[in-house]
C-alpha positions as CSV (number, residue, x, y, z in Angstrom):
1,M,-11.0,11.7,-85.0
2,S,-10.7,11.0,-81.6
3,D,-10.4,12.7,-78.5
4,V,-8.1,11.4,-76.0
5,K,-10.1,12.1,-72.8
6,T,-8.6,13.2,-69.4
7,L,-9.6,10.3,-66.7
8,T,-9.3,11.6,-62.9
9,D,-9.9,9.5,-60.1
10,A,-13.6,10.7,-59.9
11,T,-14.8,10.6,-63.6
12,F,-13.0,7.5,-64.7
13,E,-15.3,4.1,-63.8
14,E,-18.1,6.9,-65.0
15,E,-15.9,7.0,-68.4
16,V,-14.8,3.7,-68.8
17,K,-17.8,1.6,-68.2
18,N,-19.9,4.1,-69.9
19,A,-18.0,4.2,-73.0
20,T,-19.6,2.7,-76.4
21,T,-15.9,0.9,-76.8
22,P,-12.8,-0.4,-76.0
23,M,-11.5,1.8,-74.4
24,I,-6.9,2.4,-74.3
25,V,-6.3,4.1,-71.0
26,D,-2.8,5.0,-70.7
27,F,-1.1,5.7,-66.8
28,W,1.4,8.3,-66.8
29,A,3.4,11.1,-65.0
30,P,5.2,14.4,-66.6
31,W,7.7,13.8,-64.9
32,C,8.9,10.3,-67.0
33,G,10.7,9.7,-69.5
34,P,9.3,7.0,-71.2
35,C,5.9,7.9,-70.8
36,R,6.6,11.2,-72.9
37,M,8.3,9.0,-75.6
38,V,4.4,7.3,-75.0
39,G,2.4,9.7,-75.3
40,P,2.7,10.8,-79.2
41,V,2.3,7.2,-80.7
42,I,-0.7,7.0,-77.7
43,D,-2.6,10.4,-79.6
44,Q,-1.4,8.9,-83.2
45,I,-3.2,5.6,-82.1
46,A,-6.0,7.9,-81.1
47,E,-6.6,9.4,-84.4
48,E,-6.1,6.5,-86.7
49,H,-8.1,3.8,-84.5
50,G,-10.3,6.3,-82.9
51,D,-14.1,4.7,-84.7
52,K,-12.7,1.1,-82.7
53,V,-11.2,2.7,-79.5
54,S,-11.4,5.3,-77.3
55,I,-8.3,6.7,-76.0
56,G,-7.7,8.0,-71.9
57,K,-5.0,9.4,-70.5
58,V,-4.7,9.2,-65.9
59,N,-1.6,11.1,-64.2
60,V,-1.1,9.0,-61.7
61,D,0.5,11.7,-59.4
62,E,-3.0,13.6,-59.8
63,N,-5.0,10.1,-59.0
64,P,-3.7,7.7,-56.8
65,G,-7.2,5.8,-56.1
66,T,-7.5,4.6,-60.0
67,A,-4.0,3.5,-60.6
68,G,-3.8,2.5,-57.3
69,K,-6.9,0.4,-58.2
70,Y,-5.5,-1.5,-61.3
71,G,-2.3,-1.9,-59.4
72,I,0.0,0.2,-61.6
73,M,3.6,-0.4,-60.4
74,S,5.5,1.3,-63.3
75,I,4.8,3.5,-66.2
76,P,3.8,3.9,-68.8
77,T,1.6,1.4,-68.4
78,I,-1.6,1.4,-71.2
79,I,-4.7,-0.4,-70.4
80,L,-7.3,-2.4,-72.7
81,F,-10.7,-2.2,-71.2
82,K,-13.4,-4.1,-72.8
83,N,-16.6,-3.6,-71.1
84,G,-15.4,-1.5,-68.8
85,E,-13.1,-4.5,-67.6
86,P,-9.2,-5.1,-68.0
87,A,-8.5,-7.0,-71.0
88,K,-5.2,-6.4,-71.3
89,K,-2.2,-4.3,-70.1
90,V,1.0,-3.4,-71.7
91,I,4.2,-2.2,-69.3
92,G,6.9,0.0,-70.3
93,A,7.6,2.4,-73.8
94,R,7.0,0.3,-77.0
95,S,6.3,1.3,-81.0
96,K,2.9,2.2,-82.2
97,A,3.5,-1.4,-84.2
98,D,3.5,-3.2,-80.7
99,F,0.7,-1.3,-79.3
100,E,-1.4,-1.9,-82.1
101,K,-1.4,-6.0,-82.8
102,E,-1.1,-6.0,-78.1
103,F,-4.4,-4.1,-78.6
104,E,-5.8,-6.0,-82.2
105,L,-5.8,-3.1,-84.1
106,A,-4.1,-3.6,-86.6
């Protein structure tokens, strides 16, 4: 089982650049309704696909630098990073199956 990492402005670059697998990062905020719907879905993906991908979450209110760097305008935004670079961006709440399809986990 994979752990979901809490990423911050201070740790983001190191965690994502040093990830040994592709990393899915959920940009969210506690006040965001759709983010609260997506959170458990991302946790499920971490449990089921932890051997293929790492999972991280960034609270955009607490980490505006990282959110700004990646142009996060709407949340939730989920980005797949490969080799430390953004490879795929999904904006808004989706089903687990949709995320698995978008990030080629199915």
